[in-house]
N, C-alpha and C positions, 0 to 999 in steps of 0.2 A: 482491824479497824482501818478504814481509809482516812486519808488527810482530811477530807470533807466531813466525815463522821467526827473526827477529833475536833474540828472547828465547832461543830454543833454542841458536842459534849462539853466543851470548854465554856461556851456561852451559857449553856443550860446550868452548869455547875455554878457559875458566877451568880445566877439569879434564883436558883432552885429553892433555897431556904426561905427567902423573903416572900417569893411567889406562893410557895405552899402555905406559909404562915398566914398571909393575907387571904388566900382562897379558904382555908379552913376556918378563919375568923368569920368569913362572910357566909359560908355554905356548910362548914363541918361535914364534908362529904369527901372521904378519901378515894372512893372509887371514881367519882367524877373527875377528881384532880388527876389521878393516874391516866384516865382516858385523855384529858387535856394534853398532858405531857407527851403521850404517845402520838397524838395528832400533830403536835408541834414538829415532831421528827418527820411525819409524813409530809407536812407542808414544806418543810425545809428540803427534803429529797426531791420534791416536785419543782422546786425553784430552779429556773434556768441558770446555766453556768455564767452566762453574761451578767445576770442579776446578782449572783453570788460574788463575782469579781467586783461589781460596783459597790456591793455591801462592804467588802473588805477594804476597798479604796477609802470609802467614807469613814469606816472605823478609824482609819489612820488620820483622817482629817474631818473630825466630828462637827466642825463649824462650817462645813462647805456651803450651807445655805445661808450663812450670814455675810458672805462676801459683798463688797460694796457694789459689784456689778450685777447682783441678784435683783431682778425685777419681774414682777408677775403680770399677767394679764388673765382676766376671767372672761369667758365667752360661752355662749350657748352653741352647741355643735350645729344644730339646724340653722340658726340665724346666721352663723358666721360662714358656714361652708356646706350646708345641706346634710352631710353625714361625716362619719369618721374618715372615710376615704377622701372626701373633699378637704378635710383638715390637713391630711397628709400633703395635699397639693398646695397648701398655703403656708407651709413652714417657712418658706423663704421670706414671705411677707412678715410673719411673726418675728423673724430675725432682724428684718429691717426696723421693727419697732423696738429693738433691744429687749424683747421679751424672752426670758429664758426659764420661765416657770409658768406653764399654761394651766390655768384652773378650768377644767371642763365642768360646766354646770351639769346638774343631775342628768344622767343618761341611762340609768338603769330602768328595767321594764316597769311601767306604772300605767294605771288604767286611764284612758282618755276621759277627760272631763272630771276625773276625781284624783288628780295627781298631785295638786298643790305645787305645780311647777316642777314635778319630778321627785318630790320629797315624800311621796306615798309609794313606797317600793313594793312591787308585787313579787319581784324575783331578784335576789341580790347576785345571781350568777348569770343574768341575761341582760343584754343590751336592748334598748328599744329597737324593734325590728326596723323601723324606718331610719335609724341612725347607723346600724350596721350589727356587727357580731363581736363576741369577745376575742375572737381571732383578729378582727380589725383593730380592736383596742390594744392588744398585745403588739401588733405590727407598728401601730402608731407610736407606742412607747419606745419600741426599738428604733424607729427612725429619729425620734426626738433625741434619744440618748446619744446617737451618733453625732448630733449637731450640738450636743451640750445643753439640750433643753430638758427640763424636768416637767412631769405631769402631776397635776393635783386633781383629786376627785372628792365628792361628798360621800361620807359613810353615814347613813341615817340609822343611829343606834337606838333612838327613843321609841320608834313605833315602826309598824309595817302598814302596808295598805290592807284594807279589808278583803282585797283579792289575793293576798298572799296565801300560799299553801296552808300555812298554820291557821290563818284566820278562817279559811274556808272549812277546814276541818273542826275548828272550834264552833263555828256557826252551825254545824251539823250535830253538836252536842258532844263531841269527843273530849272526854275530861282531860286526857293527856295535853291536848292542844289548848283547851280552855285555860289550863294552868299556866300557859305561857303568856297569858294576858290577865287583865283584872276583870273578872266576871262576878256578878252579884245578882241573885234572884229576887232581891227586894231593894228598897231605896235606903235602908237603914245605914249601911256603911258609905255608900255614895253621898248621902246627905251629910254625913259627918265630915267627909273629904271636903265638900263644897263650903263648909263653914271656915276652912283655913287656906284652901288653895285658890289662888287668884285665877281669873279667867284671862287667857291669852287674847282671844278675839271675842270680847263680850257683845259686839254688834252682829258679826257675821256668823260666829259659832259659839253662842253662849253656853256656859256650863262646861264641866269636865267629864261628863258621861253621856253616852248615847243609849237609848232603849232599843232592844231588838226584840220586837213582838214575836217573831217566828220561833224564838227559843225562850221567850220570857225571861230575858236577863238584861241587866245593864252592863256595858263594857266601858272602861275608862278611855276617853278620847280627848287628851289635853288640847290638841290643836283643832282638827276638824273631825267630823263624825266618821269619815272614812279612813282615819288614821288611828289605828288601835295601838295604845301604849303597851310596850313589852314589860313583862314582870321579871325584872332582874334579880328577884328573891329566888327565883328558880334556877339552879345551876345549869340546867340544860339550855336555857336561854342564853346565858353568858357563853358557855362553850360553843354553841352553835353560831352565835354572832361573831366569836373570835375566829372561827373556821371561815366564815364569810369574809371577814377582814383580811385573813391571810390569803384566801383565794384571790381577792382583788389586788392585794399587794404583788402577788405572784404574776399578775398580768403586766407588771412593770410600772405600777404607780409609785411615785417618789414622795408625794405629800398627800396624806389622807386627812380630810377635813372631817372632824367629828361634829355632826350636827346636834344642836340643842343639848350640849353636854349637861348643863346643870339640872335637867329634868329627869335623867334616867333612873333615879331611885325614888320610889314612892313610900311615904310612911305616914300613917294616920296621925293627925293632930299637928302636922307641920304644913309649911307652904309648898312642900315637895320640890324645893329648889336648893341647890348647893348643899345637899346633905353630905355628911362625912363618907357615907358609902360610895357616893360618886367618885370621890377622890381615890378610894380603894380600887374601884374598877378601872379608872384611867391609869393609875400607877401599874396595875397588872397588865393593862394593854400596852404600856410603854415597854414593860419588861418582856412581854411576848414578842413584840416587835424586835427588841434587841437580841433575842435568841434566834429568831427565824430570819428576820429581814432587817438588819440594823441600818441599812441605808435609807429606810422609810422614816419620814418626819411626820409627827402628829401635829395637826393644826386644830385648835379648839374654837369652837364657836360659842362664846360666852358674852351675851349682850347684857352687861352689867357695868357699873361704875368701876374705875380703876381699882379701888380697894378690894372689891369683890372678885375682880377678874384675876388679879395676881396670884391667888392661891392655886389657880389651875396649872401654873408652872411647876407646882410641887416645891421642892427644895433642891438646893444644888446637889445634896447627897442623894436625895430620892426624887428625881424629877418626874413630872407627869407630861404635860404637853411641851413640845419643842417651841411652838409659836402660838399666839393668840391674836384674834382679831381686835384691832383698836376701835371698837365700835363707838365708845363714848366720845373719843377725840373726833370722830367723823361728825357726829351730831352736833357737837359743840363748835366744830369749825363753821358749820352752816349758821349756827346761832350767832357766831361772831360776825359773819357776813351781814346778817339782817340788822344786828344792833350796832355794828361798827365798834364793838367793845370787846377787846381781847382779854379782859381780866380773868374770866372764868376759864378760858382756854389756857392761859398762862399758868394758872393754879393747877390745873389737871396735868399739864406737861411737867410741871415741877414734881409732882407725885410719881410720874412714870420715870422721869430722869433719875430718881433717887433709888430706883429698883436695881437689883444686881444686873451686871452686864450679860449674864448668861440668859436673861429673859429677853425674848425676841417678839416684837409686836409686828403684825401686818398692817400697813397703813394704806388708807384708800380715801378718795373723795366720794365715789359712788360705787354701788354694787347692784346686784340683781334685785335687791330688796327695797322696801320703802325706807324713809327716814323717820324714825320715831323720836319724839321730842322728849327722851328720857334724860333731861338735864338735872343739874344740882340745884333744885328749887330752894332748898333751905339757904343756900348762898345767895341765890338771886333775890330771895325775899329781903335779905339784909340791904340790897341795893334798890328796893322799892318796886320789884317785879312780882306781880301776882301770877301764879302758875296758869290758871285758866286763861286770863287775859293775854299772858305772854304767848302761850301756844296759839291762841287765835291770832295774835299779831304775826307770828312766824309764818303761819299758814297763809295768812293774807299777803304778807310781803312776797313770799315765793310764788304766789299766783299773780303778782303785779298789781295788787289791789290796795296796797298801803305801804307807807314808809318809803316811797320812791323806788320800790323794787322793779327791776327790769326782768326778773325771772319769769318763767312760764312753767306750769305743771299742773298736776291734779291731786286731789286729796285722796287718801286711801283709809278705808275703815272708819269713815266719819261716823260719830255718834251724835245724832241730832238732839239727843236729850242734854248731854253734857257738853257738846260742842267740841269735844276732843277728836283729833284726827292726826293721821300721819301724812307724809308728803312723798310724791313721786315725780321724778324728772331726770333727765340726763344732766351731766355736769355743764355742757355748753348751753343748754336751755336755761339752767339756773343762773349762768353767768351773763345772760342777756343776749347771746348770739342769736337766738330765735326771734326775739322781739326786734332786734336791729335789722335783721334780714327781712322780717315782715314789713317793717317801716321803710326799707331801702335807705337806711341811714348809715352812710360809710363811716362817719365819725363815731357813731354809737357801736358800730361793729368793731372797729379797731380797739376801742375801750374794753369791749366785751372779750375780745381775743387776749388782750393784755391781762385782764382779770383771770381768765381761764388758766393762762400760763403762770400767773402769780401763785394761784392756789396749787398748781402742780409742783411748782418750785418749793413751796412750803411743805408739801407731803414728801418730797425728795430729801428735805432737810431733817425730817423727824428721825428719831432712833428707830431702827427696824428696817422692814422690807416694803418698798412701795409696790402697790398693786394697781394697775390700770383696769378700767372696765372697757371691754371691747367697744369701739366706736368713739371713745373719748379722744383717742389719738388723732382723729380727724374732725373732732367737734360735731359728732352726730347729734341730731336734735330729737325732740320727742316725736313718737310715732303714734298719731291719733287714730290710725286705721283699726286698732283693736276694737274700737266701738262697733265695727261692722261685722265682728266675729262673735257669734253667739257663745262660743266656748270660752272666750276671753273677756267679753264686755263687762262682766261683773267685777273684774279684778283690774284696778287701775294701774297696778305695778307693770302691766304690759305696755304702758306708755313709754317706758324706758328699756323695754325688752324687744325693740323692733329689729328687723333684719338688718344685718350689716349691709351698708350701701356701698357696693364695690365700684359703681360708677363715680361716686364721690372720692373714693380711695385713690382713683386714678390721678386726682388733683394733688396728692400728698407731696409730689416732687415740684409742684408749681408754687413758688413762693408769692405769686401775686393772688392766689386764691385763699379763701378762709381755711380750707382744709390744709393747704400747703404751709400756711403761716403757723397753725397750731401743731402740725406734724413736725415741721422743721424746728420750731421753738422747743418742743419737747426733746427732740433728738439731741439738740445742742445742750439742754440742761442735763440730760442723762449722761452724755459724754463727759461733761465737767464732773459729775458725780463719780463716774468711773475712774476718772484720772486722779482726783484729789484724795490724799490719805485722810483728810479730816472727816471723810464720809465713812471710815472704817467703823465697824460694829463696836470696837473697843474704845472709840474716841470718847472724851468727856463731852457732855452735852448739858447745857443749862440755859435758862432764859434770863434776860436782863430787862431792866426798866428803860424804855426808850423816850420817856417824857410825854407820851401821848397814848391814851387807852386804845386808840384805833390801830396802833402799830405794834406788832409782835416782833420781839427781837430774840432770836435763837443763836447761841454761839456754840461752835464745835471746836474742839482742840485735840490734836494728837501730836505729842512731842512739841517741836518748835512751831508746828503749823497750827494756825488759828484762822477760822472763818466765822464771820458774823453775818447772819441773814436778817434783813429788815423787810417785814411784809405789811403792806398798808391795806387794811380792810375797809378803808373809807374811800369814797369816790373823790375825795378832795385831796389835794397835795398836803403833806405834812412835813413840818420841819422837826427833826429829832435829834437828840443828843445821846451819844453812848459814851460811858465813862472812860473807856480805853482811848488813850491818845496814840499818836503815831500814824504812820502812812500805811494805807491799804491799797490793794489792787482789786478793781472790779473784775470778777471772774468771767464776766460776759464779754467785756470789751477790752479788758486789760489796761484800763485807764487808772491812773493814780487818783486817790480820793482820801478824804479825812472823814471820820465818823463823829467828830466833835460836835458838828453842826451841819446836818445835811438834809436835803429835801428829798423826800420819797414821793413820786407822783401817785396820784389817786389810782388805787387798785393795781399797784405796781410793787416791785420789790428790788432789793439789791443783795447780791451775794459779794461780800468784800473779804478778801484774804489778807492776812497778816502774817509775816514770817519774822521770827526773832533774828534771822540772819540778814534781813534786809538793812 
């Protein structure tokens, strides 16, 4: 037995009993489990020597992704650089952004016009031809690793495209492949599902099933009619999807984002969300990764409130996801912007800050998706806010129609009957940069830039890993040209998915330009975060009362070092009081200050550091 074989056998032995117990509990199929174990060894042997070395290094340093210099950037390959080879040529730019974890938005082969932005995968082992090849992806990963940059990708587990090989054979009536989805020859069972399963897109894609007249069957389609839900009750589905997962990991992926995690197990009589079997599957996936590719991190997409998100970390003894998106905080942050009221945000942060330090959230202001107003309405109701009216106010505020909002953007998935809708825009446009430039108002522009930087400073202060959306580092605005593209015009999310403007990026080093002010301001904040130990993952974090509901106060402490961040979500100057006395230093200008009574300018912030040794 070789040394490498011994490494594999040791990892397998560590997890074998639990993995087998969970697998048999779910499937009771010893032959399929034996096949899975055999294939794990195959994929381990296929893994490159350089990746195995990286695995072993990360096994010795399991918190490698939690370091305070960790910073992500999400981007669309075509929008950013045309194709994968183009991204390779832009690695120096990404380094200048302090980005060392690059999330490549969906790039696997998907049908034009029926891709849902790449989330309808037709082939898990093929890159979209216009973006490159799997060889290009592996080369990009290798070049990134040499620069200390990690790569993240989306793994769409819940469904496939209707153009996937399995779906094509299922549509032809092949029972083996029909069993990999949810097919019914009459509406009895689909009708029972519909009684308890909510609709994801009630306006644009109502219902959870699609009728296929050519074979006389209904097929489950939770998201869109061209995305067929996979049947994880079938062990063949689980095994094959794990092989796809390992194949992609072997291309050099460091972080794999599991798309739509809560949906992957379906059970009649339930809402088909967050079922116990989902956690069994994710736990098995975590163990499979630790056996074959322990340097790979699992990032879960769970769009739920903090109490429902946390279980997807598993437990300290039996972990599931390494990281989770902090979706609720993102939505509540923009609610705070529109209301100038930080109370709900403070409450939710208190919940997150009480979770074990092993739990890591990925924090962001904007991403590729819309902003859904999934707020804690029972709490808001106690403050006199009606859900329907409040959602209408938020959408009006961010379109610049109400409440003094300077934001610009568009509604997504608007329901003309209920008035419900989500919102789409870039960070800079939501902060007022777009409207200020339209009005040629320099004073407004300076305020909008300050607001933009304040919100990024706030994200950098949160527990977890900050993630930028490509273009935000130069204040890129909404792109309304999608209206002229027939393939995109029906989806307003493309308003913030415009091509990266490399002409504007040339201004990033010019501090007299809007792009330079935002780019330079962000770099300064990121360098402070990298330098100061209070931003370590194991620092204690809590919120404090600042004496004004518009101002959020976050304190971080590690050892003798203590830092307090004050973030003013109002456009007006606010005088605040922090209970701690003593002398602080402003981390931005190194001037001494006291927090006993201090003015925080409108839409501005203060990072104040105190040391017990001072």
